[in-house]
N, C-alpha and C positions, 0 to 999 in steps of 0.2 A: 690804654685806649678807652674812651668812653663807651658805655654799653650801646648807645645809639649808633656810634660809628662802627662798632663791631657788627651790629645787626645789618647795617647797610652793606658792609663789606662782604658778609657771608651770604647776603641775599634773603634774609628773613625779616619778619616784622619786628618792631621793637617789643611788642607784646610777647612774642614767642621767646625772644632773647631774655626778657625779664623773667618769664616763667622758667627758663633754663637756669637762670641765676638763682631763683628761689629754690629750685630742686637741687642745687649744688653741682650742676653739670658744667658750670663755668667757674674758673678760678679767678679771683680778684678780690677787691675790697670796696667798701662804701665810705665815701667822705662824709664828714659831719653835715655837709649841705644836702646830702641825699644822692649825690652823683655816684654812679657805680663805675668803677674803673676795672677793666678786665686785664689781668696779668698775662695769661697765656691765651693766645688766639687759637681757636679751633682751626686746624689747617684746612684750607680750601684748595684742594688739588683739582686738576682737570677731571679726576674721577668723580668728584662731587657734582659736576655740572650735568644737569639733566635736561633732556628735550622731551616735552610732553606731546604725544600724538593722540588726538581724539577723532572719532568718526561716527557718524550715523548714516543710515541708508537712505533716508528720505527727508525732504524739507519739513514734513509733518512732525518729525522727531527732533527738530532744531533745539527745542528747550532742553532735551536730554543731552545735547552736545555741550551746552553751557554747564549743566550739572556735572557731567563727566569731567570737564576741565576743572571745575571747582574741587571735586573730590580728589583728582590727581594732584592738584596744587597743594591741597592740605596734606596729602600723603607725603609729597616731596619735602614739604617744610618740616613735618614731624621727623622724617628720616635725616634731616640736616642737609639735604641737597640744595645746591644753588640752581635755580631755574634759569636756563638759558633762553628757551623759547617755547611757546605753546602753539602747536599747529592744530587747527580745527578744520574738519572737512566733512562735506556731505557727498556721499557716493557709495556705490556698491563695493562690498568687500572682494568681489570677484574681478573688479576692474583693475587691470594691471598698469593703468596710466593715470593714477591719481596725482594731481599736481602737488598737493600739500605733502603727501607721503614722499614723493620724489625729492621735494625740497628738504624735508626732514632727514632723509637718508643721505642726501648730498652735503648737508651741513657738517663741517668739521669741528665745530667749537663745543662739542659736548662728548661725554663718554657713556652716558646711559640714556637709552631710548625707553621711555616710560609709557605703558599703555595699561588700560584698565582690564580688558579681557583680550584673549588671543584673537578672537574674531574681529575685534576693532581694528587690528592691524591688517589682517588678511584672513580669508577663509581657509586657504591652503598654503603650504610652503613656509610655515613659521620656522621650522627647524633650519631650512635653507637660509632664511633671513638671519637667524642667530649666528650661524657659521660665518656668513659674509660680514656681519657686524663685528664679530670677534676678530676677523682678519684685519679690519680697519681700526682695531683698538677700542671698540665700543661693545656695550653689553645691552641686551634686551631684558627689561624687567617688566614682567606681567604681574600686576597687583593681585588680580583674582584669577587663579588657575583652575577654579571650579569647572567641572565638566558636567554638562547636562545629560549626557548619554544619548538616549534614543531621540529625544526632541531635537537636539543639536544636529544629529545625523540626518534626520528628516529635513530640517531646514537647509542643510548643505545640499542634499539631493535635489530639492526643489530649486535651489539657487543654480545648481549646475544645469538642470534641464532648461530653466528659463534662459540662462546664458547661451546655451547651444541653440535654442530655438531662435533667439534674437540674431545670432550669427548666421543661422541658416536662412532666415528671412532677408537678412542684409545681403547675403550672397545672391539670392534670387533676384533681389531688386537691382543689385550691381550688374548681374548678367543681362537683365532686361535693358538697363541703361546702355550697356555696351552694344547689345544688338541694335538698339535704336540709333546709336551714333554711327554704327557701321552702315545701317540702311540709309541714313541721311547722307553719309559720305558717298555711297554708291549712287544715290539719286543725283547728286551734284556732278559726279564724274560723267554721267550719261547725258 
């Protein structure tokens, strides 16, 4: 198989495949015309298929979303993964109803969910996600497991307080709406 066909099949760029050839990571030979023929294909199993998930909290950080996706794509290519899909999302890590994350978790055509940092996936419950993913035959791979310590804990605490305040104000608003509807209905009945 020609090197270009091999690169296409594995899901990498021709440049990467050529670099692997030069490093001796691929077995094959070169024709007098310069065409490189690969003897043994690197097996591409379902385990090599990766789904990339990126997230930022606000629209102001949208540029970071693209950089995050680029870094994870490069990482996946270097590891030899075939990229199935890239999900990009803008939203809070505390929101449990993120559309792109739900799509990524519902997708069955990959075996590795790739994220840059733990908090890009969710603020809490990462271990639960790992367990549930493993039950469905998938693996969670976090590229940068670095822990910031106190700063990260403070950010999490502020996020929790903000989330609860928003819910509390939402409940109050909901209660006022309900009271208003009841009052309007009682006026109509009278």
